[in-house]
C-alpha positions as CSV (number, residue, x, y, z in Angstrom):
1,M,0.9,-1.4,34.5
2,H,1.2,-5.1,34.6
3,M,4.4,-6.8,33.3
4,V,2.5,-8.5,30.4
5,E,1.0,-5.2,29.3
6,S,4.4,-3.5,29.5
7,F,6.0,-6.2,27.4
8,F,3.3,-6.0,24.8
9,M,3.5,-2.2,24.6
10,K,7.3,-2.5,24.0
11,L,6.7,-4.9,21.2
12,V,4.0,-2.6,19.7
13,R,6.3,0.4,20.0
14,K,9.1,-1.4,18.1
15,S,6.8,-2.7,15.3
16,V,4.7,0.3,14.4
17,S,5.3,3.9,13.6
18,G,4.6,6.7,16.1
19,F,1.1,7.5,14.9
20,C,0.1,3.9,14.6
21,F,1.5,3.2,18.1
22,F,-0.8,5.8,19.7
23,R,-3.8,4.4,17.9
24,V,-3.0,0.9,19.1
25,A,-2.3,2.2,22.7
26,A,-5.6,4.0,22.7
27,A,-7.4,0.8,21.6
28,L,-5.7,-1.2,24.4
29,I,-6.7,1.3,27.0
30,F,-10.3,1.3,25.7
31,I,-10.5,-2.5,25.9
32,G,-9.0,-2.5,29.4
33,L,-11.5,0.0,30.7
34,F,-14.5,-2.0,29.4
35,S,-13.0,-5.3,30.6
36,S,-13.0,-4.0,34.1
37,I,-16.7,-3.1,34.1
38,S,-18.8,-5.4,36.3
39,W,-22.2,-6.1,35.0
40,A,-25.1,-7.2,37.2
41,D,-26.1,-10.5,35.6
42,D,-28.8,-12.7,37.1
43,P,-27.0,-14.5,39.9
44,F,-29.8,-16.8,40.9
45,G,-29.2,-20.5,40.2
46,S,-31.6,-23.5,40.4
47,S,-30.6,-24.2,44.0
48,T,-30.4,-20.6,45.1
49,L,-33.9,-20.2,46.2
50,A,-34.4,-23.3,48.2
51,P,-36.5,-22.3,51.3
52,N,-34.8,-21.4,54.5
53,K,-36.0,-22.7,57.8
54,N,-38.9,-20.5,58.8
55,D,-37.7,-20.0,62.3
56,M,-34.4,-18.7,61.0
57,L,-36.1,-16.3,58.6
58,K,-38.1,-14.9,61.4
59,D,-34.9,-14.0,63.2
60,M,-33.7,-12.3,60.0
61,A,-36.8,-10.1,59.5
62,F,-36.0,-6.5,59.2
63,D,-37.8,-3.9,61.3
64,Q,-40.1,-2.2,58.8
65,V,-41.6,0.2,61.2
66,N,-38.4,1.6,62.8
67,W,-36.6,1.5,59.4
68,K,-34.3,4.4,60.1
69,R,-32.0,2.4,62.3
70,P,-29.0,0.3,61.2
71,Q,-29.9,-3.3,60.3
72,G,-27.3,-5.7,59.1
73,V,-25.2,-4.3,56.3
74,F,-27.6,-1.4,55.9
75,T,-27.6,2.0,57.6
76,W,-31.3,2.0,56.9
77,I,-33.6,0.1,54.5
78,T,-37.3,0.6,53.8
79,M,-40.1,-0.1,51.4
80,A,-41.4,3.0,49.6
81,R,-43.8,4.1,46.9
82,G,-41.1,5.9,45.1
83,Y,-37.6,7.5,45.4
84,E,-35.9,10.7,44.5
85,T,-32.4,11.9,44.1
86,P,-31.9,15.2,45.9
87,W,-30.2,17.9,43.8
88,D,-27.6,18.5,46.5
89,S,-26.3,15.0,46.0
90,L,-25.3,15.9,42.4
91,G,-22.9,18.7,43.4
92,R,-22.7,21.8,41.3
93,P,-24.8,22.0,38.1
94,G,-23.2,19.7,35.5
95,W,-20.9,18.0,38.0
96,M,-21.8,14.5,39.2
97,T,-20.3,13.4,42.5
98,T,-19.4,9.8,43.6
99,D,-21.6,10.0,46.7
100,A,-25.0,10.7,45.1
101,Y,-27.7,9.4,47.3
102,V,-31.4,8.5,47.1
103,Q,-34.3,9.2,49.4
104,P,-37.5,7.2,49.8
105,V,-40.9,8.7,49.0
106,D,-43.6,7.6,51.4
107,P,-41.3,5.3,53.3
108,G,-42.3,2.6,55.8
109,V,-45.3,1.4,53.8
110,S,-45.9,-2.3,53.5
111,E,-49.5,-2.4,52.0
112,F,-50.1,-1.8,48.3
113,S,-53.2,-2.0,46.1
114,S,-53.5,-4.7,43.5
115,D,-53.1,-2.2,40.7
116,T,-49.7,-1.1,41.9
117,Q,-47.3,-1.4,38.9
118,M,-44.1,-1.0,40.9
119,F,-42.8,0.0,44.4
120,Y,-39.3,0.2,45.7
121,I,-37.0,-1.0,48.5
122,V,-34.7,1.9,49.1
123,F,-31.6,1.6,51.2
124,E,-28.3,3.1,52.3
125,A,-25.6,0.5,52.9
126,Q,-22.8,0.6,55.4
127,P,-19.4,1.5,53.9
128,L,-18.2,-1.4,51.7
129,D,-14.7,-2.9,51.9
130,A,-15.1,-4.2,48.4
131,P,-17.7,-3.9,45.5
132,G,-20.9,-5.7,46.5
133,Q,-23.8,-7.4,44.8
134,F,-27.3,-6.9,46.3
135,A,-30.3,-8.8,45.2
136,V,-34.0,-9.4,46.1
137,A,-36.5,-12.1,45.3
138,W,-40.1,-12.0,46.4
139,F,-42.4,-15.0,47.0
140,D,-46.1,-15.7,47.6
141,M,-47.0,-16.6,51.2
142,N,-49.8,-18.6,52.7
143,D,-50.4,-19.0,56.5
144,G,-47.0,-17.4,57.1
145,Q,-45.1,-19.8,54.8
146,V,-43.5,-19.3,51.4
147,T,-45.6,-21.5,49.0
148,S,-43.0,-22.1,46.3
149,N,-39.3,-22.0,45.7
150,T,-39.8,-20.1,42.5
151,P,-39.8,-16.4,43.0
152,I,-42.5,-14.2,41.6
153,G,-39.9,-11.6,40.7
154,K,-36.3,-10.5,41.4
155,D,-34.0,-7.6,41.0
156,V,-30.2,-7.3,41.2
157,I,-27.8,-4.3,41.6
158,E,-24.1,-3.8,42.2
159,L,-22.5,-1.1,44.3
160,E,-18.9,0.1,44.1
161,M,-16.9,0.9,47.2
162,N,-17.7,4.6,46.9
163,Q,-21.4,4.0,46.5
164,R,-23.8,3.5,49.4
165,S,-27.3,4.3,48.2
166,G,-29.5,2.1,46.1
167,Y,-32.9,0.8,45.5
168,F,-34.7,-2.4,44.2
169,Q,-37.7,-2.3,41.9
170,V,-40.5,-4.6,42.9
171,S,-42.6,-4.9,39.8
172,Q,-46.1,-6.3,39.3
173,P,-46.1,-9.9,37.9
174,A,-47.3,-10.4,34.3
175,D,-50.5,-11.9,35.5
176,G,-51.1,-9.2,38.1
177,W,-50.9,-9.1,41.8
178,K,-53.0,-11.6,43.8
179,P,-54.3,-10.3,47.1
180,G,-52.3,-11.6,50.1
181,K,-49.0,-11.6,51.8
182,Y,-45.6,-11.8,50.1
183,Q,-42.1,-12.3,51.5
184,V,-38.9,-10.6,50.2
185,K,-35.5,-12.2,50.6
186,I,-32.6,-9.9,50.5
187,F,-29.2,-11.3,49.3
188,Y,-25.7,-10.0,49.5
189,G,-22.5,-11.3,47.9
190,A,-19.5,-10.4,45.7
191,P,-20.2,-9.2,42.1
192,G,-20.7,-12.2,39.8
193,Q,-21.2,-14.6,42.7
194,A,-24.0,-17.1,42.5
195,L,-26.4,-16.3,45.3
196,H,-27.8,-19.1,47.5
197,A,-29.8,-19.4,50.7
198,V,-26.7,-18.8,52.8
199,N,-26.5,-15.3,51.1
200,V,-29.8,-14.2,52.6
201,I,-29.1,-11.3,55.0
202,G,-32.6,-10.3,55.8
203,T,-36.3,-10.5,54.9
204,M,-39.3,-8.2,54.5
205,E,-43.0,-8.7,54.0
206,F,-45.6,-6.8,52.1
207,T,-49.4,-7.2,51.6
208,I,-51.4,-6.7,48.4
209,K,-54.9,-5.5,49.1
210,E,-58.0,-6.0,47.0
């Protein structure tokens, strides 16, 4: 316990009766637990999504065919039509484990119909030295180039040190998918950190069919 907290607890112990003390102590613990929770707020700023040089992005493209191999900070990463959480990752019935994992459903796909409501980017990260913030943003492409700095959509998640599996949700835009190619930029940083072009750790592409 920190010195400030110890001092405050001593003051409380002196100033309140036994029953009141435990009520105050419980409240302090409750507040401390919630203050330590890290929420995945939107980390994208106005300058975050400035386009990278196209030649550099080509070098950062993930292998979407041989997706099972390690790439960057990921043990594997793939687009998929869905995901599932195997029962054996949950431990005994009624017992959640800290190493629950997800598996992609129909992995390795990169073409989707225009009526697709949502698909996923499922991954397993390398062991983290600290909690990490992962994010994706996807953009319309034309002739191999991103046409706008403004993403069509984005998703953000955070992983604790004991977590390795996760997935992003790539959802249909409000005005529907337009047939063509799209680029996904994948970002990595510390929780709460604003993400910029330098945080891009890889790219993927997908196609929307008629």
